ZAMARGU-4260 file (C-alpha; in steps of 0.2 Angstrom, whole numbers, plus 5000, padded with zeros to 4 digits):
<rodrens>
0) 4940/4972/4910 | 4926/4981/4920 | 4917/4962/4923 | 4935/4955/4928 | 4937/4969/4940
5) 4920/4968/4949 | 4921/4950/4949 | 4941/4949/4958 | 4938/4966/4969 | 4920/4960/4977
10) 4927/4942/4978 | 4942/4948/4988 | 4932/4958/4996 | 4921/4946/5002 | 4935/4933/5009
15) 4941/4949/5018 | 4926/4950/5026 | 4923/4934/5029 | 4940/4932/5038 | 4934/4946/5050
20) 4918/4937/5053 | 4928/4920/5055 | 4940/4930/5067 | 4928/4941/5078 | 4920/4922/5083
25) 4935/4916/5087 | 4947/4929/5095 | 4935/4930/5109 | 4935/4911/5115 | 4954/4912/5116
30) 4960/4911/5135 | 4975/4925/5134 | 4993/4918/5132 | 4984/4901/5125 | 4995/4899/5110
35) 4991/4879/5111 | 4973/4876/5108 | 4964/4872/5093 | 4957/4889/5092 | 4972/4898/5095
40) 4981/4887/5081 | 4964/4891/5068 | 4966/4909/5071 | 4986/4909/5068 | 4983/4898/5053
45) 4969/4911/5047 | 4980/4924/5046 | 4994/4916/5040 | 4983/4912/5025 | 4976/4930/5023
50) 4995/4935/5022 | 5000/4923/5010 | 4982/4928/5000 | 4986/4948/5002 | 5001/4944/4991
55) 4993/4937/4977 | 4977/4948/4978 | 4986/4966/4978 | 4997/4962/4961 | 4981/4955/4953
60) 4968/4971/4958 | 4983/4984/4956 | 4986/4975/4937 | 4969/4978/4931 | 4968/4998/4937
65) 4986/5000/4928 | 4980/4989/4915 | 4966/5002/4912 | 4976/5018/4914 | 4990/5010/4899
70) 4975/5008/4889 | 4968/5028/4891 | 4985/5035/4890 | 4998/5039/4875 | 5015/5033/4877
75) 5017/5053/4880 | 5004/5057/4892 | 5012/5040/4902 | 5030/5047/4904 | 5020/5064/4911
80) 5008/5054/4923 | 5015/5037/4929 | 5026/5042/4940 | 5015/5054/4951 | 5000/5041/4952
85) 5013/5028/4958 | 5017/5044/4969 | 5000/5045/4975 | 4997/5027/4978 | 5011/5027/4990
90) 5007/5043/5000 | 4989/5034/5003 | 4997/5016/5007 | 5008/5028/5019 | 4991/5035/5028
95) 4981/5019/5028 | 4998/5010/5037 | 4997/5025/5049 | 4980/5021/5054 | 4982/5003/5056
100) 4989/5005/5073 | 4975/5017/5080 | 4963/5004/5070 | 4968/4990/5079 | 4968/4996/5096
105) 4949/5002/5094 | 4942/4987/5083 | 4954/4973/5083 | 4959/4964/5069 | 4945/4961/5064
110) 4940/4978/5064 | 4954/4979/5052 | 4948/4968/5039 | 4932/4973/5041 | 4936/4992/5035
115) 4948/4985/5021 | 4933/4973/5017 | 4923/4989/5014 | 4934/4999/5008 | 4940/4989/4995
120) 4922/4986/4990 | 4918/5001/4987 | 4933/5004/4975 | 4921/4995/4963 | 4912/5012/4962
125) 4925/5021/4957 | 4931/5007/4943 | 4914/5008/4937 | 4915/5026/4935 | 4931/5027/4925
130) 4925/5015/4913 | 4912/5022/4912 | 4922/5040/4907 | 4929/5029/4894 | 4915/5024/4889
135) 4903/5041/4885 | 4923/5049/4878 | 4925/5033/4867 | 4941/5025/4874 | 4936/5012/4883
140) 4948/4999/4882 | 4934/4985/4878 | 4930/4992/4863 | 4945/4985/4856 | 4945/4968/4861
145) 4927/4968/4853 | 4932/4976/4838 | 4945/4963/4835 | 4938/4947/4838 | 4919/4950/4837
150) 4904/4945/4849 | 4900/4930/4844 | 4916/4921/4837 | 4926/4926/4854 | 4910/4918/4864
155) 4916/4904/4857 | 4935/4903/4855 | 4938/4913/4871 | 4927/4898/4882 | 4939/4886/4874
160) 4955/4890/4875 | 4961/4890/4892 | 4969/4905/4903 | 4987/4895/4902 | 4985/4892/4883
165) 4979/4910/4881 | 4993/4916/4892 | 5005/4904/4881 | 5000/4911/4867 | 5002/4930/4872
170) 5021/4929/4878 | 5027/4921/4862 | 5018/4931/4850 | 5025/4946/4860 | 5043/4944/4864
175) 5044/4959/4875 | 5032/4952/4890 | 5044/4937/4892 | 5059/4949/4893 | 5051/4958/4906
180) 5044/4943/4914 | 5064/4939/4916 | 5068/4956/4920 | 5058/4956/4935 | 5063/4939/4942
185) 5081/4947/4941 | 5077/4962/4949 | 5064/4956/4964 | 5080/4941/4967 | 5095/4957/4971
190) 5081/4968/4981 | 5077/4951/4991 | 5097/4947/4994 | 5099/4965/4996 | 5086/4964/5009
195) 5093/4949/5020 | 5108/4959/5017 | 5103/4972/5028 | 5093/4964/5041 | 5106/4954/5044
200) 5119/4971/5047 | 5107/4978/5053 | 5104/4963/5068 | 5124/4963/5070 | 5125/4979/5071
205) 5110/4985/5083 | 5106/4972/5096 | 5093/4981/5106 | 5074/4978/5098 | 5066/4993/5099
210) 5082/5005/5093 | 5082/4993/5078 | 5063/4992/5075 | 5068/5013/5077 | 5080/5013/5064
215) 5072/5000/5051 | 5056/5012/5051 | 5066/5029/5049 | 5076/5020/5034 | 5060/5016/5024
220) 5052/5032/5028 | 5067/5038/5019 | 5065/5029/5004 | 5047/5036/5003 | 5054/5053/5005
225) 5065/5051/4990 | 5051/5039/4979 | 5041/5052/4980 | 5054/5068/4977 | 5058/5055/4960
230) 5038/5053/4957 | 5032/5071/4958 | 5046/5081/4952 | 5061/5072/4944 | 5052/5061/4933
235) 5040/5068/4927 | 5051/5083/4924 | 5064/5072/4916 | 5057/5060/4908 | 5052/5067/4889
240) 5069/5069/4889 | 5076/5051/4893 | 5072/5037/4884 | 5066/5021/4891 | 5081/5009/4885
245) 5093/5021/4894 | 5083/5020/4912 | 5082/5001/4908 | 5101/5001/4906 | 5104/5014/4920
250) 5100/5006/4933 | 5105/4989/4934 | 5122/4997/4929 | 5120/5009/4947 | 5117/4994/4956
255) 5133/4984/4949 | 5144/4999/4954 | 5137/4999/4971 | 5136/4980/4976 | 5154/4979/4969
260) 5159/4992/4983 | 5149/4983/4994 | 5158/4966/4991 | 5177/4973/4988 | 5184/4971/5006
265) 5196/4985/5003 | 5180/4996/4997 | 5167/4991/5011 | 5176/5000/5023 | 5169/4988/5037
270) 5176/4975/5052 | 5184/4960/5051 | 5181/4959/5031 | 5164/4961/5032 | 5156/4977/5022
275) 5149/4992/5033 | 5133/4997/5039 | 5131/5013/5030 | 5137/5007/5012 | 5125/4992/5015
280) 5113/5000/5018 | 5115/5013/5005 | 5115/5000/4992 | 5099/4994/4997 | 5092/5013/5000
285) 5097/5016/4982 | 5088/5000/4976 | 5071/5001/4982 | 5072/5019/4979 | 5075/5016/4961
290) 5062/5001/4962 | 5046/5010/4968 | 5050/5027/4955 | 5060/5025/4941 | 5056/5005/4938
295) 5038/5006/4942 | 5037/5021/4929 | 5045/5010/4915 | 5038/4994/4920 | 5020/5001/4915
300) 5027/5011/4901 | 5029/4994/4894 | 5013/4989/4890 | 5003/5006/4883 | 5009/5002/4865
305) 5005/4983/4865 | 4989/4977/4862 | 4973/4975/4871 | 4979/4953/4877 | 4996/4960/4882
310) 4991/4975/4893 | 4979/4963/4903 | 4981/4948/4902 | 5000/4948/4900 | 5000/4959/4914
315) 4992/4953/4925 | 5003/4937/4923 | 5017/4946/4926 | 5011/4955/4941 | 5005/4938/4949
320) 5017/4927/4945 | 5033/4936/4940 | 5034/4946/4958 | 5032/4934/4970 | 5041/4920/4958
325) 5057/4933/4959 | 5057/4935/4977 | 5053/4918/4982 | 5066/4909/4973 | 5079/4921/4979
330) 5073/4915/4997 | 5072/4898/4993 | 5091/4898/4985 | 5097/4905/4998 | 5088/4893/5011
335) 5096/4880/5001 | 5112/4884/5002 | 5112/4888/5022 | 5104/4871/5023 | 5119/4861/5010
340) 5134/4874/5019 | 5129/4882/5035 | 5126/4900/5039 | 5130/4912/5024 | 5141/4925/5032
345) 5140/4945/5028 | 5154/4944/5016 | 5147/4930/5005 | 5130/4938/5004 | 5139/4953/4995
350) 5146/4943/4981 | 5127/4935/4978 | 5123/4954/4978 | 5136/4957/4964 | 5132/4942/4955
355) 5111/4947/4957 | 5115/4963/4949 | 5126/4956/4936 | 5110/4944/4931 | 5099/4960/4932
360) 5108/4970/4921 | 5109/4956/4908 | 5089/4953/4907 | 5088/4974/4907 | 5098/4975/4893
365) 5088/4964/4883 | 5073/4971/4887 | 5080/4987/4882 | 5083/4980/4864 | 5065/4977/4864
370) 5058/4992/4871 | 5053/5005/4858 | 5059/5024/4858 | 5046/5037/4861 | 5044/5040/4845
375) 5042/5022/4840 | 5030/5019/4854 | 5019/5034/4851 | 5020/5029/4832 | 5012/5012/4836
380) 5000/5016/4848 | 4990/5027/4835 | 4992/5012/4823 | 4984/5002/4836 | 4969/5014/4839
385) 4966/5016/4820 | 4966/4997/4817 | 4954/4995/4832
</rodrens>
């Protein structure tokens, strides 16, 4: 795992660094206001490709870090520490986002990319230190894999099997992973539809671009504040007394109730039969707060009692494909409906949110039946550690 983390992290940092150099060479040669020259087009495509690349590598690297954390904490410890750790990542992301504007003003886009490459590459030092501490204290996740397969046999079988074959075998052997994958698809689908509904309504109500941007900024700042309250206060204090299966069921049930209010004309309180901005924004606010706090904690807790392949390979597949495919599928579905039937109104979009919430409830309910209780997870974890 450490070698894979080093390779992926340094590889991604190298791509960011090379992109920084490329843009630094191209940008000075572009005349201000020029958008049609070959250099301007190449620069735009480079930036677009970087955005797509970011969407993939962020999930890959964060999955590897969370896989390590899931391997060194017990189920009881994870219920206490996962939420605050997620909160710290949210805070550092917020500080980084605030610094982007200042860095961009001083060094430009190439400078921002260069700093990102250095910071990302430097994170390898901390990764090696974490694995070193785990090795010194006898809980290195790699030991479990080595003891299970053996060095000689693993070098033969693992090289012969493709990554796709390994992933298929893991998902077949561990039905919880497939259930989690389906739950993520449904959750991201609802989140995407609510996002489209909110942005559409805000654009309709607030016509001024500056005012609209300020409203959206305050909206997401509120989400971050509420998420931190859950991550640092509510969840660590209450998670020990609540079974994960109850929370898995509770999230989509709450969102189904809220989307029903949004989709029912007599309850939504909007004009012309459309739902009001306050009700739409409230539903999206609750969804994103749950997604950033409760669901993120539950997601990581699923992997703790599972075996090595599930925690690392299975998690990486779900992290890279599940989240992105869920959002992409919902966006493509809305685009296809718009192309086939014309513009979709707010009322029709509100119906889609209720349908998406229903699908999420079904997927989460099936997952909750496979998720062990806290006592069962602790028992399974202890058996796994003894056998390895």
